[in-house]
Wavefront OBJ file of the C-alpha trace (Angstrom):
o trace
v -26.196 37.984 15.955
v -28.396 39.457 18.582
v -26.248 40.926 21.387
v -28.108 38.979 24.027
v -27.443 35.731 22.158
v -23.756 36.352 21.836
v -22.976 34.346 24.983
v -24.970 31.847 26.890
v -25.903 32.494 29.562
v -25.768 36.222 29.115
v -25.409 37.733 32.609
v -26.678 41.114 33.596
v -26.139 42.245 37.168
v -26.137 45.313 39.366
v -28.108 47.167 42.013
v -31.844 47.693 42.041
v -31.134 51.424 42.201
v -28.095 53.635 41.716
v -28.064 55.265 45.164
v -24.794 57.127 45.276
v -21.463 57.409 43.468
v -19.536 55.378 46.042
v -21.966 52.434 45.727
v -21.687 52.365 41.961
v -17.888 52.617 41.924
v -17.710 49.821 44.453
v -19.806 47.676 42.092
v -17.595 48.574 39.180
v -14.488 47.384 41.044
v -16.111 44.178 42.187
v -17.451 43.350 38.681
v -14.132 43.782 36.921
v -13.156 40.178 37.039
v -16.588 38.532 37.344
v -18.215 36.768 34.327
v -20.785 39.523 33.877
v -21.691 40.793 30.440
v -23.679 43.920 31.296
v -24.202 46.050 34.424
v -27.681 47.191 35.357
v -28.866 49.986 37.679
v -32.205 51.672 38.239
v -31.891 55.449 37.748
v -35.583 56.253 37.775
v -37.405 53.963 40.224
v -41.221 53.954 39.775
v -42.509 52.815 43.170
v -46.015 51.660 44.012
v -46.432 54.318 46.604
v -44.920 57.844 46.919
v -42.403 58.612 49.663
v -40.055 55.682 48.929
v -36.734 55.989 47.101
v -37.503 56.822 43.510
v -33.992 56.958 42.097
v -31.400 59.688 41.593
v -32.465 60.471 37.965
v -29.986 62.323 35.710
v -27.587 62.767 38.635
v -26.725 59.028 38.483
v -26.004 58.874 34.739
v -22.391 60.203 34.994
v -21.752 57.489 37.644
v -22.666 54.849 35.084
v -20.191 56.267 32.638
v -17.510 55.840 35.303
v -18.704 52.298 35.916
v -18.221 51.491 32.231
v -14.610 52.769 32.290
v -13.687 50.972 35.493
v -15.387 47.600 34.842
v -14.934 47.586 31.074
v -18.563 46.425 30.616
v -21.655 47.996 29.068
v -24.412 49.441 31.273
v -28.162 49.452 31.028
v -30.985 51.387 32.772
v -34.794 51.363 32.855
v -36.659 54.025 30.853
v -40.367 54.834 31.016
v -40.851 57.904 28.756
v -39.232 59.871 25.987
v -37.377 62.252 28.270
v -35.622 59.404 29.971
v -34.758 57.879 26.587
v -33.218 61.157 25.486
v -31.123 61.350 28.652
v -29.995 57.748 28.245
v -28.812 58.469 24.733
v -27.237 61.754 25.821
v -25.108 59.995 28.414
v -24.166 57.117 26.068
v -26.017 54.427 28.012
v -25.417 51.136 26.185
v -28.854 49.506 26.573
v -32.238 50.225 28.118
v -35.010 48.099 29.489
v -38.737 48.590 29.579
v -40.172 47.875 33.014
v -43.202 45.728 33.855
v -45.367 48.809 34.713
v -44.536 50.384 31.336
v -45.067 47.240 29.222
v -48.705 47.170 30.234
v -49.264 50.573 28.523
v -49.008 50.549 24.709
v -49.105 54.401 24.627
v -45.999 54.577 26.894
v -44.229 51.854 24.878
v -44.968 53.704 21.612
v -43.654 56.958 23.145
v -40.384 55.173 23.943
v -40.266 53.711 20.443
v -40.731 57.145 18.923
v -37.833 58.469 21.004
v -35.582 55.470 20.140
v -36.251 55.513 16.398
v -33.049 55.875 14.480
v -30.969 54.890 17.456
v -30.055 51.211 17.249
v -29.610 50.786 21.012
v -30.263 47.305 22.514
v -33.631 47.012 24.288
v -34.841 44.574 26.837
v -38.637 44.242 27.456
v -39.900 42.959 30.836
v -43.099 41.052 31.003
v -46.206 43.054 32.020
v -47.288 42.841 35.631
v -50.285 40.579 34.761
v -49.872 37.344 32.787
v -50.746 38.775 29.372
v -48.572 37.430 26.565
v -50.243 39.696 24.019
v -49.121 42.821 25.785
v -45.636 41.447 26.139
v -45.378 40.428 22.535
v -46.997 43.760 21.460
v -44.281 45.782 23.189
v -41.623 43.586 21.485
v -43.179 43.996 18.091
v -43.295 47.754 18.476
v -39.532 47.671 19.060
v -39.054 45.459 15.986
v -41.146 47.837 13.912
v -38.737 50.771 14.478
v -35.730 48.702 13.461
v -34.295 47.654 16.847
v -32.477 44.345 16.156
v -30.914 43.688 19.582
v -34.042 42.862 21.566
v -34.477 40.469 24.508
v -37.422 39.657 26.744
v -37.032 39.707 30.493
v -39.138 37.221 32.472
v -39.629 38.721 35.972
v -42.774 36.845 37.021
v -46.372 38.025 37.420
v -48.279 39.639 40.233
v -50.610 37.423 42.177
v -53.106 37.753 45.071
v -51.928 34.357 46.388
v -50.490 35.291 49.817
v -49.301 31.684 50.281
v -46.916 31.691 47.355
v -43.271 31.629 48.179
v -42.610 33.842 45.151
v -42.919 37.640 45.097
v -44.074 37.300 41.486
v -45.217 33.918 40.282
v -42.974 32.598 37.443
v -45.780 31.016 35.359
v -43.131 29.449 33.145
v -45.673 28.574 30.420
v -45.967 32.246 29.404
v -42.268 32.903 28.524
v -42.291 29.476 26.825
v -45.201 30.622 24.694
v -43.318 33.809 23.882
v -40.361 31.784 22.770
v -42.582 29.686 20.587
v -43.803 32.827 18.832
v -40.344 34.408 18.426
v -37.865 31.545 18.116
v -34.867 33.853 17.765
v -35.772 36.117 20.651
v -33.436 35.767 23.671
v -35.249 35.437 27.007
v -33.469 36.619 30.108
v -34.736 35.494 33.539
v -34.921 37.940 36.504
v -34.822 35.619 39.509
v -34.560 38.601 41.871
v -38.047 39.880 41.061
v -39.557 36.422 40.789
v -38.342 35.331 44.147
v -38.308 38.585 46.110
v -35.956 36.780 48.458
v -32.199 36.352 47.967
v -32.383 32.698 49.094
v -34.505 31.878 45.990
v -32.140 33.449 43.389
v -29.901 30.344 42.951
v -32.708 27.773 42.471
v -34.727 30.035 40.213
v -31.590 30.792 38.110
v -30.920 27.120 37.766
v -34.544 26.395 36.836
v -34.349 29.095 34.097
v -31.203 27.577 32.610
v -32.699 24.099 32.780
v -35.497 25.534 30.630
v -32.945 26.840 28.109
v -33.346 30.563 28.925
v -30.610 32.705 27.388
v -29.442 34.546 30.457
v -30.032 36.040 33.867
v -30.607 39.529 35.298
v -29.658 39.540 38.981
v -29.770 42.378 41.516
v -26.495 42.908 43.305
v -25.605 45.465 45.934
v -22.372 46.004 47.949
v -24.369 45.973 51.210
v -27.867 44.537 50.370
v -29.383 45.040 53.799
v -28.703 48.801 53.440
v -30.275 49.064 50.021
v -32.890 51.860 49.579
v -35.139 49.609 47.455
v -35.803 45.847 47.257
v -33.229 44.991 49.927
v -34.480 41.455 50.502
v -33.917 40.335 46.929
v -30.410 41.704 46.430
v -27.148 39.763 46.986
v -23.517 40.750 47.390
v -20.991 40.390 44.559
v -19.297 37.456 46.368
v -22.643 35.533 46.588
v -23.243 36.313 42.872
v -19.822 34.831 42.104
v -20.697 31.617 43.978
v -24.095 31.310 42.326
v -22.626 31.731 38.846
v -19.825 29.219 39.596
v -22.316 26.617 40.673
v -24.797 26.915 37.824
v -25.127 23.811 35.675
v -25.340 24.347 31.898
v -27.111 21.430 30.268
v -26.351 20.670 26.641
v -28.073 18.178 24.378
v -26.209 15.188 23.017
v -26.963 12.824 20.132
v -27.979 10.066 22.519
v -30.169 12.328 24.658
v -31.852 13.785 21.549
v -32.784 10.268 20.370
v -34.223 9.200 23.754
v -36.095 12.505 24.129
v -37.531 12.241 20.627
v -38.847 8.715 21.378
v -40.670 9.960 24.448
v -42.004 12.995 22.604
v -43.526 10.689 19.962
v -45.428 8.898 22.721
v -46.488 12.218 24.256
v -47.692 13.504 20.838
v -49.802 10.381 20.502
v -51.279 10.914 23.978
v -51.986 14.574 23.293
v -53.795 13.654 20.102
v -56.009 11.277 22.177
v -56.625 14.014 24.725
v -57.722 16.533 22.072
v -59.879 13.902 20.408
v -61.591 13.095 23.713
v -62.178 16.811 24.452
v -63.811 17.179 20.998
v -66.105 14.168 21.756
v -66.880 15.657 25.200
v -68.107 18.908 23.683
v -70.316 16.926 21.276
v -71.898 15.281 24.324
v -72.273 18.666 25.937
v -74.351 19.805 22.995
v -76.758 16.922 23.533
v -76.892 17.901 27.237
v -77.856 21.426 26.237
v -80.815 20.157 24.211
v -82.088 18.130 27.169
v -81.754 21.166 29.547
v -83.681 23.252 27.049
v -86.416 20.583 26.772
v -87.014 20.590 30.531
v -86.414 24.321 30.936
v -83.327 23.805 33.106
v -80.521 26.327 33.648
v -77.326 25.792 31.738
v -75.109 26.229 34.852
v -75.861 24.005 37.836
v -73.884 24.676 40.978
v -74.350 21.270 42.525
v -73.090 19.475 39.432
v -70.031 21.783 39.304
v -69.179 20.923 42.975
v -69.654 17.215 42.224
v -67.270 17.468 39.253
v -64.558 19.114 41.283
v -64.883 16.638 44.162
v -64.830 13.565 41.969
v -62.081 14.815 39.616
v -59.912 15.685 42.594
v -60.181 12.128 43.761
v -59.270 10.834 40.356
v -56.387 13.263 40.323
v -55.033 12.100 43.687
v -55.065 8.564 42.422
v -52.733 9.708 39.557
v -50.535 11.946 41.705
v -51.989 15.178 40.312
v -52.432 18.008 42.830
v -55.736 19.707 43.512
v -54.668 23.094 42.065
v -53.863 21.553 38.704
v -57.092 19.653 38.559
v -59.073 22.724 39.541
v -57.446 24.886 36.881
v -57.876 22.186 34.243
v -61.573 21.653 34.949
v -62.304 25.376 35.242
v -61.093 25.641 31.651
v -63.135 22.596 30.511
v -66.210 23.683 32.421
v -66.087 27.271 31.105
v -65.766 25.907 27.560
v -68.661 23.543 28.175
v -70.929 26.324 29.374
v -69.992 28.542 26.413
v -70.531 25.625 24.016
v -74.056 25.016 25.362
v -75.039 28.671 25.101
v -73.582 29.045 21.550
v -75.220 25.780 20.413
v -78.658 26.700 21.729
v -78.420 30.219 20.275
v -77.570 28.792 16.828
v -80.510 26.410 16.998
v -82.901 29.236 17.867
v -81.847 31.342 14.813
l 1 2 3 4 5 6 7 8 9 10 11 12 13 14 15 16 17 18 19 20 21 22 23 24 25 26 27 28 29 30 31 32 33 34 35 36 37 38 39 40 41 42 43 44 45 46 47 48 49 50 51 52 53 54 55 56 57 58 59 60 61 62 63 64 65 66 67 68 69 70 71 72 73 74 75 76 77 78 79 80 81 82 83 84 85 86 87 88 89 90 91 92 93 94 95 96 97 98 99 100 101 102 103 104 105 106 107 108 109 110 111 112 113 114 115 116 117 118 119 120 121 122 123 124 125 126 127 128 129 130 131 132 133 134 135 136 137 138 139 140 141 142 143 144 145 146 147 148 149 150 151 152 153 154 155 156 157 158 159 160 161 162 163 164 165 166 167 168 169 170 171 172 173 174 175 176 177 178 179 180 181 182 183 184 185 186 187 188 189 190 191 192 193 194 195 196 197 198 199 200 201 202 203 204 205 206 207 208 209 210 211 212 213 214 215 216 217 218 219 220 221 222 223 224 225 226 227 228 229 230 231 232 233 234 235 236 237 238 239 240 241 242 243 244 245 246 247 248 249 250 251 252 253 254 255 256 257 258 259 260 261 262 263 264 265 266 267 268 269 270 271 272 273 274 275 276 277 278 279 280 281 282 283 284 285 286 287 288 289 290 291 292 293 294 295 296 297 298 299 300 301 302 303 304 305 306 307 308 309 310 311 312 313 314 315 316 317 318 319 320 321 322 323 324 325 326 327 328 329 330 331 332 333 334 335 336 337 338 339 340 341 342 343 344 345 346 347 348 349 350 351
């Protein structure tokens, strides 16, 4: 069995960064009797800008060995290159994770794989900064290719330019769900600290993840969060962690619920079949539209028509309690496909 599937939810917790020995020993004492399965700590901290706390490096690794002895729990750190992997192995670190900034770079991921080859250490792979499931799955498959069997994905949300979002990194739950569809046996751990960026959001995001059947949580915990040298706003105290874990609701399917859910899913499947059929018919009409535009020498894209579509569809959406953002995203996809269909159709007819 995959290590990260051995218990559900699998809880990983610890400070954003290992700042000093006293801090780490304090965490070890606090975590002794908490239902935590693995202790995390950033040893190398890649920051967006220089001048900020970038971790204690190799100096911190002996502290983690002390943490293991005191708390009686395995420890994990982030690695971003072969040198860091070699040091993690040298100091008997139990597991490593690949950070979001590293996952985006296949060269860096392969370098880590080459350093790990022949060392069956558990590996967690965070999603890339941008919402790209191919990069995420590519990093995971590289780990699989070198024989790593204890692998888990960490969902830590995705960067966004939306300044109005309450999240530091938007969750975009559909992406980890798609990853799970591709790799049914792959455990997915949610990182509510990085998604929320705010300690007040950790509890609701954690519950949402468990409601979506995620396999565990990775939560940033610091003895005195406001004094943390990195990501202070998203860290919580061990006592707050204890309360959050105690109040999480674990939902389990029953025979009756499975029957009721299956009945509704049959209806949804039927509706989805109708939607796909209608979209297919819509694209056939779009081809006819392309021929008319060609006949009268009209441009394929017409701004006024696009504005009219958005305005009218938003009104239809409101009547069905569908918000404007959803309607806009939906019709952007449909409109982009319509434009491409018209261009492709006309090009084939000219050949």
